[in-house]
N, CA, C and O of each residue as an XYZ file, in Angstrom:
732
protein
N      97.937    -70.862     31.990
C      99.120    -71.461     32.579
C      99.574    -72.609     31.682
O      98.759    -73.410     31.222
N     100.870    -72.680     31.441
C     101.377    -73.739     30.566
C     102.066    -74.814     31.389
O     102.636    -74.548     32.447
N     101.999    -76.003     30.889
C     102.670    -77.132     31.526
C     104.091    -77.199     30.972
O     104.281    -77.501     29.794
N     105.075    -76.925     31.800
C     106.473    -76.881     31.361
C     106.922    -78.189     30.735
O     107.782    -78.172     29.854
N     106.380    -79.307     31.151
C     106.802    -80.591     30.605
C     106.321    -80.784     29.167
O     106.910    -81.555     28.410
N     105.255    -80.084     28.795
C     104.727    -80.245     27.441
C     105.288    -79.206     26.475
O     105.088    -79.325     25.267
N     105.984    -78.196     26.979
C     106.555    -77.184     26.104
C     107.679    -77.792     25.284
O     108.420    -78.652     25.760
N     107.795    -77.338     24.059
C     108.871    -77.799     23.197
C     109.846    -76.650     22.996
O     109.457    -75.483     22.939
N     111.096    -76.999     22.892
C     112.137    -76.016     22.688
C     112.820    -76.291     21.359
O     112.859    -77.423     20.878
N     113.353    -75.233     20.785
C     114.058    -75.347     19.519
C     115.506    -74.932     19.745
O     115.778    -73.891     20.341
N     116.417    -75.746     19.269
C     117.832    -75.421     19.372
C     118.151    -74.377     18.313
O     118.030    -74.650     17.119
N     118.555    -73.190     18.735
C     118.824    -72.095     17.805
C     120.299    -72.086     17.423
O     120.638    -72.059     16.240
N     121.160    -72.107     18.406
C     122.600    -72.122     18.160
C     123.226    -73.211     19.025
O     122.667    -73.618     20.043
N     124.382    -73.665     18.603
C     125.108    -74.664     19.381
C     124.835    -76.097     18.972
O     125.116    -77.021     19.735
N     124.296    -76.297     17.788
C     123.965    -77.658     17.363
C     125.206    -78.542     17.268
O     125.165    -79.708     17.659
N     126.295    -78.004     16.758
C     127.524    -78.797     16.645
C     128.063    -79.169     18.029
O     128.509    -80.297     18.238
N     128.023    -78.237     18.962
C     128.477    -78.534     20.321
C     127.555    -79.557     20.972
O     128.017    -80.475     21.651
N     126.244    -79.395     20.762
C     125.279    -80.336     21.318
C     125.555    -81.749     20.800
O     125.607    -82.702     21.577
N     125.731    -81.877     19.486
C     125.985    -83.200     18.905
C     127.309    -83.784     19.400
O     127.414    -84.991     19.622
N     128.314    -82.929     19.570
C     129.611    -83.411     20.052
C     129.477    -83.973     21.466
O     130.010    -85.042     21.765
N     128.770    -83.258     22.328
C     128.567    -83.748     23.696
C     127.742    -85.030     23.681
O     128.077    -85.998     24.364
N     126.677    -85.033     22.910
C     125.797    -86.207     22.837
C     126.522    -87.434     22.271
O     126.368    -88.541     22.787
N     127.306    -87.233     21.215
C     127.908    -88.363     20.514
C     129.261    -88.806     21.066
O     129.670    -89.945     20.844
N     129.958    -87.928     21.780
C     131.322    -88.255     22.165
C     131.585    -88.256     23.670
O     132.711    -88.501     24.100
N     130.564    -87.987     24.463
C     130.762    -88.028     25.909
C     129.633    -88.825     26.545
O     128.673    -89.221     25.885
N     129.774    -89.044     27.828
C     128.726    -89.751     28.566
C     127.832    -88.785     29.334
O     127.005    -89.199     30.146
N     128.007    -87.503     29.069
C     127.191    -86.489     29.737
C     125.724    -86.662     29.348
O     125.400    -86.906     28.185
N     124.863    -86.535     30.319
C     123.418    -86.600     30.040
C     122.760    -85.239     30.178
O     121.615    -85.055     29.764
N     123.472    -84.291     30.755
C     122.960    -82.936     30.916
C     123.986    -81.955     30.377
O     125.192    -82.129     30.550
N     123.482    -80.932     29.727
C     124.357    -79.848     29.287
C     123.716    -78.531     29.677
O     122.496    -78.428     29.804
N     124.542    -77.542     29.861
C     124.073    -76.218     30.221
C     123.454    -75.566     28.979
O     124.057    -75.580     27.906
N     122.277    -75.007     29.120
C     121.608    -74.337     28.015
C     120.932    -73.076     28.525
O     120.514    -73.003     29.681
N     120.832    -72.110     27.670
C     120.114    -70.888     28.008
C     118.816    -70.890     27.212
O     118.821    -71.056     25.993
N     117.731    -70.707     27.900
C     116.426    -70.671     27.252
C     116.032    -69.214     27.076
O     115.982    -68.444     28.036
N     115.754    -68.853     25.831
C     115.342    -67.487     25.526
C     114.080    -67.529     24.674
O     113.788    -68.533     24.025
N     113.349    -66.445     24.685
C     112.225    -66.307     23.772
C     112.735    -65.529     22.577
O     113.313    -64.452     22.724
N     112.517    -66.082     21.387
C     113.002    -65.428     20.178
C     112.009    -65.632     19.044
O     111.452    -66.717     18.874
N     111.800    -64.587     18.284
C     110.951    -64.692     17.099
C     111.679    -65.543     16.065
O     112.874    -65.807     16.197
N     110.962    -65.965     15.053
C     111.592    -66.723     13.973
C     112.703    -65.908     13.331
O     113.762    -66.441     12.998
N     112.457    -64.610     13.157
C     113.447    -63.734     12.556
C     114.712    -63.662     13.421
O     115.826    -63.764     12.907
N     114.535    -63.488     14.722
C     115.684    -63.393     15.614
C     116.435    -64.718     15.692
O     117.666    -64.723     15.698
N     115.725    -65.834     15.752
C     116.410    -67.123     15.837
C     117.161    -67.425     14.543
O     118.250    -67.999     14.581
N     116.601    -67.050     13.418
C     117.288    -67.237     12.140
C     118.561    -66.386     12.098
O     119.615    -66.851     11.664
N     118.451    -65.151     12.549
C     119.604    -64.242     12.579
C     120.699    -64.800     13.491
O     121.878    -64.766     13.138
N     120.319    -65.304     14.642
C     121.299    -65.870     15.576
C     122.005    -67.078     14.952
O     123.218    -67.232     15.094
N     121.253    -67.922     14.271
C     121.837    -69.083     13.611
C     122.805    -68.693     12.510
O     123.867    -69.297     12.366
N     122.437    -67.681     11.731
C     123.326    -67.208     10.660
C     124.615    -66.634     11.232
O     125.697    -66.902     10.710
N     124.511    -65.855     12.291
C     125.701    -65.267     12.909
C     126.620    -66.368     13.424
O     127.835    -66.314     13.234
N     126.027    -67.375     14.084
C     126.858    -68.468     14.589
C     127.534    -69.213     13.433
O     128.716    -69.544     13.517
N     126.801    -69.472     12.373
C     127.381    -70.168     11.224
C     128.533    -69.389     10.609
O     129.532    -69.981     10.200
N     128.404    -68.062     10.540
C     129.469    -67.246      9.965
C     130.741    -67.267     10.811
O     131.808    -66.882     10.334
N     130.635    -67.709     12.050
C     131.801    -67.796     12.915
C     132.570    -69.102     12.732
O     133.676    -69.253     13.251
N     131.985    -70.037     11.999
C     132.670    -71.307     11.757
C     133.930    -71.075     10.943
O     133.956    -70.224     10.053
N     134.957    -71.820     11.245
C     136.215    -71.675     10.523
C     136.244    -72.490      9.238
O     137.059    -72.217      8.357
N     135.381    -73.472      9.116
C     135.443    -74.364      7.963
C     134.480    -73.986      6.846
O     134.153    -74.822      6.004
N     134.022    -72.739      6.831
C     133.117    -72.310      5.767
C     133.874    -72.194      4.451
O     134.999    -71.694      4.415
N     133.255    -72.659      3.374
C     133.842    -72.394      2.063
C     133.331    -71.030      1.602
O     132.450    -70.446      2.234
N     133.879    -70.530      0.510
C     133.577    -69.179      0.042
C     132.083    -68.950     -0.174
O     131.540    -67.944      0.283
N     131.417    -69.869     -0.862
C     130.002    -69.658     -1.159
C     129.131    -69.763      0.082
O     128.112    -69.078      0.173
N     129.507    -70.604      1.039
C     128.743    -70.680      2.287
C     128.820    -69.349      3.028
O     127.826    -68.879      3.580
N     130.004    -68.750      3.034
C     130.172    -67.466      3.706
C     129.370    -66.373      2.996
O     128.704    -65.568      3.648
N     129.431    -66.342      1.677
C     128.690    -65.332      0.923
C     127.191    -65.523      1.126
O     126.466    -64.559      1.370
N     126.729    -66.763      1.027
C     125.303    -67.042      1.271
C     124.891    -66.648      2.682
O     123.798    -66.122      2.887
N     125.760    -66.901      3.653
C     125.469    -66.539      5.037
C     125.321    -65.040      5.214
O     124.429    -64.580      5.928
N     126.194    -64.275      4.566
C     126.120    -62.818      4.667
C     124.859    -62.305      3.974
O     124.187    -61.411      4.488
N     124.538    -62.869      2.813
C     123.301    -62.491      2.118
C     122.104    -62.767      3.029
O     121.224    -61.920      3.178
N     122.077    -63.947      3.632
C     120.974    -64.301      4.530
C     120.886    -63.380      5.725
O     119.793    -62.991      6.136
N     122.037    -63.025      6.289
C     122.063    -62.137      7.451
C     121.540    -60.744      7.096
O     120.746    -60.168      7.840
N     121.980    -60.213      5.975
C     121.484    -58.903      5.541
C     119.971    -58.972      5.328
O     119.227    -58.108      5.791
N     119.534    -60.006      4.627
C     118.122    -60.138      4.299
C     117.252    -60.265      5.549
O     116.251    -59.560      5.676
N     117.617    -61.145      6.463
C     116.784    -61.372      7.650
C     116.812    -60.151      8.577
O     115.841    -59.887      9.285
N     117.919    -59.412      8.571
C     118.017    -58.226      9.413
C     117.122    -57.102      8.893
O     116.532    -56.361      9.679
N     117.022    -56.978      7.576
C     116.307    -55.845      6.991
C     114.913    -56.177      6.467
O     114.188    -55.276      6.045
N     114.527    -57.443      6.484
C     113.280    -57.865      5.835
C     112.043    -57.154      6.381
O     111.067    -56.972      5.654
N     112.072    -56.759      7.628
C     110.886    -56.099      8.192
C     110.840    -54.599      7.873
O     109.856    -53.932      8.191
N     111.898    -54.065      7.247
C     111.908    -52.651      6.873
C     111.122    -52.480      5.575
O     111.440    -53.114      4.569
N     110.127    -51.652      5.592
C     109.217    -51.481      4.453
C     109.938    -51.009      3.193
O     109.481    -51.293      2.086
N     111.042    -50.303      3.337
C     111.736    -49.781      2.158
C     112.747    -50.769      1.580
O     113.468    -50.439      0.638
N     112.802    -51.960      2.130
C     113.766    -52.955      1.670
C     113.182    -53.835      0.568
O     112.728    -54.944      0.851
N     113.181    -53.389     -0.628
C     112.804    -54.121     -1.840
C     111.844    -55.296     -1.671
O     112.211    -56.429     -1.979
N     110.640    -55.059     -1.196
C     109.718    -56.181     -1.014
C     109.294    -56.827     -2.329
O     108.744    -57.928     -2.326
N     109.547    -56.145     -3.466
C     109.115    -56.702     -4.746
C     110.010    -57.837     -5.234
O     109.578    -58.651     -6.050
N     111.220    -57.903     -4.760
C     112.132    -58.973     -5.185
C     111.772    -60.263     -4.460
O     111.389    -60.243     -3.290
N     111.899    -61.390     -5.166
C     111.437    -62.660     -4.619
C     112.477    -63.413     -3.809
O     112.115    -64.150     -2.892
N     113.753    -63.252     -4.116
C     114.759    -64.039     -3.413
C     115.654    -63.136     -2.568
O     115.837    -61.963     -2.893
N     116.207    -63.674     -1.492
C     117.138    -62.874     -0.689
C     118.313    -62.346     -1.516
O     118.733    -61.203     -1.341
N     118.838    -63.172     -2.409
C     119.970    -62.748     -3.230
C     119.606    -61.522     -4.071
O     120.378    -60.564     -4.135
N     118.453    -61.546     -4.705
C     118.039    -60.411     -5.532
C     117.751    -59.181     -4.686
O     118.058    -58.061     -5.094
N     117.159    -59.382     -3.499
C     116.887    -58.242     -2.610
C     118.192    -57.603     -2.147
O     118.334    -56.381     -2.179
N     119.141    -58.427     -1.719
C     120.420    -57.901     -1.221
C     121.194    -57.246     -2.358
O     121.792    -56.186     -2.172
N     121.187    -57.864     -3.522
C     121.883    -57.262     -4.661
C     121.291    -55.893     -4.992
O     122.035    -54.935     -5.199
N     119.973    -55.791     -5.042
C     119.325    -54.506     -5.314
C     119.646    -53.468     -4.254
O     119.890    -52.302     -4.567
N     119.647    -53.891     -3.015
C     119.965    -52.998     -1.899
C     121.383    -52.452     -2.019
O     121.604    -51.244     -1.929
N     122.344    -53.361     -2.224
C     123.738    -52.933     -2.296
C     124.006    -52.117     -3.562
O     124.827    -51.199     -3.543
N     123.326    -52.442     -4.653
C     123.469    -51.644     -5.874
C     122.985    -50.213     -5.635
O     123.655    -49.259     -6.030
N     121.829    -50.061     -4.994
C     121.306    -48.723     -4.688
C     122.223    -47.975     -3.742
O     122.473    -46.784     -3.930
N     122.725    -48.658     -2.729
C     123.636    -48.013     -1.778
C     124.932    -47.598     -2.466
O     125.508    -46.559     -2.143
N     125.385    -48.409     -3.407
C     126.605    -48.082     -4.137
C     126.390    -46.855     -5.025
O     127.273    -46.004     -5.132
N     125.235    -46.765     -5.655
C     124.926    -45.592     -6.487
C     124.931    -44.332     -5.632
O     125.491    -43.309     -6.028
N     124.311    -44.407     -4.470
C     124.292    -43.255     -3.560
C     125.713    -42.878     -3.166
O     126.065    -41.698     -3.145
N     126.530    -43.882     -2.853
C     127.926    -43.630     -2.461
C     128.694    -42.951     -3.593
O     129.428    -41.990     -3.361
N     128.525    -43.452     -4.813
C     129.233    -42.878     -5.954
C     128.768    -41.457     -6.250
O     129.585    -40.586     -6.552
N     127.461    -41.217     -6.164
C     126.930    -39.869     -6.396
C     127.438    -38.900     -5.338
O     127.797    -37.760     -5.634
N     127.460    -39.371     -4.113
C     127.928    -38.529     -3.011
C     129.398    -38.156     -3.234
O     129.809    -37.021     -2.995
N     130.180    -39.144     -3.699
C     131.601    -38.906     -3.965
C     131.837    -37.898     -5.068
O     132.870    -37.228     -5.090
N     130.882    -37.781     -5.992
C     130.989    -36.826     -7.106
C     130.360    -35.486     -6.769
O     130.373    -34.570     -7.592
N     129.814    -35.362     -5.581
C     129.170    -34.111     -5.183
C     127.743    -33.976     -5.675
O     127.133    -32.922     -5.498
N     127.196    -35.009     -6.284
C     125.818    -34.981     -6.785
C     124.873    -35.176     -5.602
O     125.006    -36.138     -4.846
N     123.941    -34.281     -5.448
C     123.017    -34.358     -4.328
C     121.579    -34.539     -4.801
O     120.653    -34.003     -4.192
N     121.387    -35.296     -5.891
C     120.030    -35.528     -6.366
C     119.277    -36.377     -5.362
O     119.864    -37.211     -4.671
N     118.003    -36.165     -5.288
C     117.181    -36.873     -4.306
C     116.144    -37.724     -5.033
O     115.007    -37.294     -5.227
N     116.531    -38.904     -5.425
C     115.581    -39.805     -6.074
C     115.099    -40.838     -5.068
O     115.547    -40.858     -3.922
N     114.186    -41.693     -5.502
C     113.684    -42.762     -4.639
C     114.835    -43.673     -4.233
O     114.941    -44.060     -3.069
N     115.691    -44.016     -5.182
C     116.820    -44.887     -4.866
C     117.773    -44.231     -3.880
O     118.326    -44.897     -3.004
N     117.966    -42.910     -4.025
C     118.840    -42.219     -3.087
C     118.277    -42.282     -1.674
O     119.016    -42.521     -0.718
N     116.966    -42.069     -1.537
C     116.337    -42.152     -0.216
C     116.518    -43.558      0.348
O     116.888    -43.744      1.507
N     116.249    -44.526     -0.500
C     116.388    -45.929     -0.118
C     117.821    -46.213      0.354
O     118.030    -46.785      1.424
N     118.785    -45.810     -0.447
C     120.187    -46.041     -0.113
C     120.641    -45.307      1.132
O     121.372    -45.854      1.957
N     120.198    -44.049      1.263
C     120.585    -43.253      2.440
C     120.000    -43.841      3.726
O     120.651    -43.846      4.770
N     118.783    -44.327      3.635
C     118.115    -44.853      4.827
C     118.730    -46.185      5.265
O     118.927    -46.416      6.458
N     119.027    -47.048      4.314
C     119.468    -48.395      4.667
C     120.987    -48.575      4.723
O     121.470    -49.534      5.325
N     121.744    -47.668      4.106
C     123.207    -47.807      4.110
C     123.779    -47.861      5.532
O     124.649    -48.695      5.783
N     123.343    -47.025      6.467
C     123.876    -47.152      7.836
C     123.591    -48.534      8.457
O     124.409    -49.057      9.213
N     122.442    -49.110      8.137
C     122.126    -50.448      8.651
C     123.037    -51.495      8.025
O     123.481    -52.426      8.697
N     123.314    -51.337      6.734
C     124.234    -52.259      6.053
C     125.617    -52.162      6.691
O     126.248    -53.177      6.987
N     126.077    -50.938      6.898
C     127.402    -50.740      7.491
C     127.482    -51.368      8.881
O     128.509    -51.939      9.247
N     126.417    -51.264      9.644
C     126.398    -51.878     10.977
C     126.495    -53.398     10.891
O     127.225    -54.022     11.661
N     125.760    -53.991      9.957
C     125.822    -55.448      9.771
C     127.255    -55.868      9.465
O     127.761    -56.819     10.061
N     127.914    -55.169      8.540
C     129.273    -55.534      8.146
C     130.291    -55.253      9.244
O     131.281    -55.974      9.368
N     130.059    -54.216     10.038
C     130.951    -53.932     11.174
C     130.927    -55.072     12.191
O     131.932    -55.340     12.849
N     129.787    -55.740     12.321
C     129.630    -56.779     13.330
C     129.894    -58.193     12.819
O     129.691    -59.155     13.560
N     130.335    -58.343     11.584
C     130.662    -59.674     11.063
C     131.896    -60.222     11.777
O     132.754    -59.452     12.206
N     131.991    -61.545     11.908
C     133.170    -62.138     12.560
C     134.478    -61.801     11.834
O     135.505    -61.584     12.477
N     134.443    -61.758     10.511
C     135.618    -61.379      9.717
C     135.359    -59.994      9.149
O     134.293    -59.725      8.595
N     136.339    -59.127      9.292
C     136.168    -57.754      8.819
C     136.020    -57.738      7.308
O     136.806    -58.344      6.580
N     135.001    -57.036      6.860
C     134.687    -56.950      5.443
C     133.871    -55.694      5.220
O     132.955    -55.406      5.991
N     134.184    -54.952      4.193
C     133.416    -53.758      3.825
C     132.315    -54.174      2.860
O     132.521    -55.041      2.011
N     131.149    -53.556      2.992
C     130.042    -53.932      2.127
C     130.356    -53.648      0.666
O     129.894    -54.372     -0.216
N     131.142    -52.593      0.395
C     131.475    -52.250     -0.981
C     132.288    -53.380     -1.622
O     132.067    -53.732     -2.781
N     133.221    -53.938     -0.863
C     134.030    -55.053     -1.359
C     133.171    -56.295     -1.572
O     133.327    -57.005     -2.566
N     132.271    -56.549     -0.641
C     131.349    -57.678     -0.771
C     130.503    -57.534     -2.030
O     130.316    -58.496     -2.775
N     129.998    -56.334     -2.259
C     129.158    -56.060     -3.432
C     129.951    -56.243     -4.728
O     129.449    -56.817     -5.695
N     131.187    -55.752     -4.741
C     132.003    -55.773     -5.942
C     132.631    -57.132     -6.228
O     132.708    -57.550     -7.383
N     133.080    -57.826     -5.178
C     133.888    -59.029     -5.374
C     133.196    -60.346     -5.036
O     133.430    -61.352     -5.706
N     132.353    -60.356     -4.013
C     131.779    -61.614     -3.543
C     130.397    -61.905     -4.131
O     130.139    -63.006     -4.616
N     129.533    -60.930     -4.084
C     128.162    -61.126     -4.564
C     128.095    -61.582     -6.021
O     127.251    -62.415     -6.352
N     128.959    -61.064     -6.904
C     128.915    -61.544     -8.299
C     129.165    -63.048     -8.443
O     128.727    -63.653     -9.421
N     129.859    -63.653     -7.484
C     130.065    -65.105     -7.550
C     128.734    -65.844     -7.482
O     128.513    -66.807     -8.216
N     127.858    -65.393     -6.605
C     126.544    -66.029     -6.503
C     125.661    -65.694     -7.692
O     124.910    -66.540     -8.178
N     125.754    -64.468     -8.152
C     124.906    -64.040     -9.264
C     125.325    -64.688    -10.576
O     124.507    -64.863    -11.478
N     126.603    -65.043    -10.678
C     127.127    -65.523    -11.941
C     127.088    -67.023    -12.161
O     127.427    -67.487    -13.249
N     126.684    -67.795    -11.162
C     126.676    -69.243    -11.358
C     125.323    -69.830    -10.959
O     124.638    -69.326    -10.070
N     124.972    -70.897    -11.638
C     123.664    -71.517    -11.383
C     123.684    -72.273    -10.054
O     124.742    -72.517     -9.475
N     122.514    -72.628     -9.597
C     122.354    -73.284     -8.295
C     123.105    -74.608     -8.215
O     123.690    -74.918     -7.178
N     123.100    -75.393     -9.286
C     123.797    -76.688     -9.281
C     125.302    -76.485     -9.094
O     125.936    -77.202     -8.320
N     125.867    -75.513     -9.799
C     127.298    -75.234     -9.669
C     127.595    -74.733     -8.253
O     128.630    -75.073     -7.680
N     126.692    -73.927     -7.688
C     126.877    -73.472     -6.313
C     126.943    -74.657     -5.356
O     127.826    -74.726     -4.501
N     126.004    -75.588     -5.506
C     125.982    -76.768     -4.632
C     127.263    -77.584     -4.790
O     127.831    -78.049     -3.801
N     127.717    -77.756     -6.028
C     128.952    -78.501     -6.279
C     130.158    -77.792     -5.661
O     131.026    -78.439     -5.074
N     130.214    -76.471     -5.789
C     131.322    -75.692     -5.239
C     131.351    -75.805     -3.715
O     132.423    -75.877     -3.113
N     130.177    -75.820     -3.101
C     130.107    -75.968     -1.641
C     130.551    -77.378     -1.243
O     131.327    -77.551     -0.304
N     130.059    -78.362     -1.954
C     130.421    -79.748     -1.648
C     131.919    -79.981     -1.803
O     132.519    -80.709     -1.012
N     132.525    -79.368     -2.815
C     133.958    -79.530     -3.071
C     134.814    -78.572     -2.246
O     136.043    -78.623     -2.304
N     134.153    -77.687     -1.467
C     134.836    -76.734     -0.584
C     135.756    -75.791     -1.362
O     136.876    -75.515     -0.932
N     135.282    -75.301     -2.502
C     136.100    -74.442     -3.353
C     136.236    -73.045     -2.763
O     135.310    -72.523     -2.142
N     137.408    -72.449     -2.967
C     137.596    -71.067     -2.548
C     137.221    -70.140     -3.705
O     136.879    -70.610     -4.790
N     137.283    -68.834     -3.481
C     136.833    -67.878     -4.498
C     137.622    -68.012     -5.791
O     137.043    -67.956     -6.876
N     138.921    -68.186     -5.690
C     139.748    -68.308     -6.893
C     139.360    -69.523     -7.711
O     139.319    -69.461     -8.940
N     139.078    -70.611     -7.050
C     138.704    -71.833     -7.761
C     137.340    -71.702     -8.419
O     137.090    -72.316     -9.456
N     136.474    -70.922     -7.837
C     135.128    -70.758     -8.396
C     135.174    -69.940     -9.682
O     134.460    -70.244    -10.637
N     136.010    -68.904     -9.710
C     136.025    -68.024    -10.878
C     137.071    -68.412    -11.910
O     137.087    -67.849    -13.005
N     137.942    -69.358    -11.589
C     138.988    -69.757    -12.531
C     138.384    -70.443    -13.749
O     137.436    -71.219    -13.627
N     138.937    -70.153    -14.924
C     138.433    -70.855    -16.111
C     138.826    -72.320    -16.041
O     139.820    -72.657    -15.397
N     138.079    -73.189    -16.680
C     138.420    -74.608    -16.635
C     139.787    -74.847    -17.257
O     140.183    -74.147    -18.188
N     140.503    -75.835    -16.743
C     141.845    -76.121    -17.242
C     141.829    -77.119    -18.391
O     142.881    -77.462    -18.932
N     140.671    -77.576    -18.759
C     140.571    -78.503    -19.865
C     139.507    -78.003    -20.847
O     138.622    -77.229    -20.482
N     139.609    -78.443    -22.053
C     138.591    -78.072    -23.019
C     137.774    -79.303    -23.378
O     138.246    -80.436    -23.281
N     136.574    -79.060    -23.783
C     135.685    -80.166    -24.147
C     135.811    -80.428    -25.639
O     135.923    -79.499    -26.439
N     135.791    -81.673    -25.993
C     135.853    -82.078    -27.385
C     134.462    -82.526    -27.797
O     133.888    -83.441    -27.207
N     133.940    -81.883    -28.796
C     132.614    -82.242    -29.274
C     132.766    -83.060    -30.552
O     133.427    -82.643    -31.503
N     132.160    -84.195    -30.550
C     132.198    -85.051    -31.727
C     130.836    -85.036    -32.384
O     129.811    -85.220    -31.728
N     130.835    -84.820    -33.655
C     129.585    -84.805    -34.404
C     129.582    -85.982    -35.373
O     130.539    -86.187    -36.120
N     128.538    -86.722    -35.354
C     128.449    -87.883    -36.251
C     127.482    -87.608    -37.364
O     127.269    -88.464    -38.222
């Protein structure tokens, strides 16, 4: 038997609303729903809520989708366990699914390990993208959004998020040139 007063709870979603009520009203009680959730489920719920925010910059949204795909599929044994980062796992997954899609479009019915991998996980990927707050096809995400994360270093990513840059601003060439002086 557990003592309810000693149990600790973790806020999974609604942190911004909680802080707004706490900081801007005199309310001492707020309505909350208590659920039992694994770490994986609570992480997924937090990512979904974050993706619903209107003030996300481009890289935050892309990172959120990468995280959502990764946390949703991480327990599937065929989901690239050899890759170390979520970005690399998701990139490998979408690359394999894209190869399967392209082969299927050409009428090629070869059955390789990657094809099995892509065929098994592609329906799960499609479901994730169908349920995103903003409509987006995984093929477009793979082709247009994911390369933004793959193509820039972590420091530039952090700066782009801090400056709230959109996709065009991230990929635009610099408008100034650097002058190197040699003595």
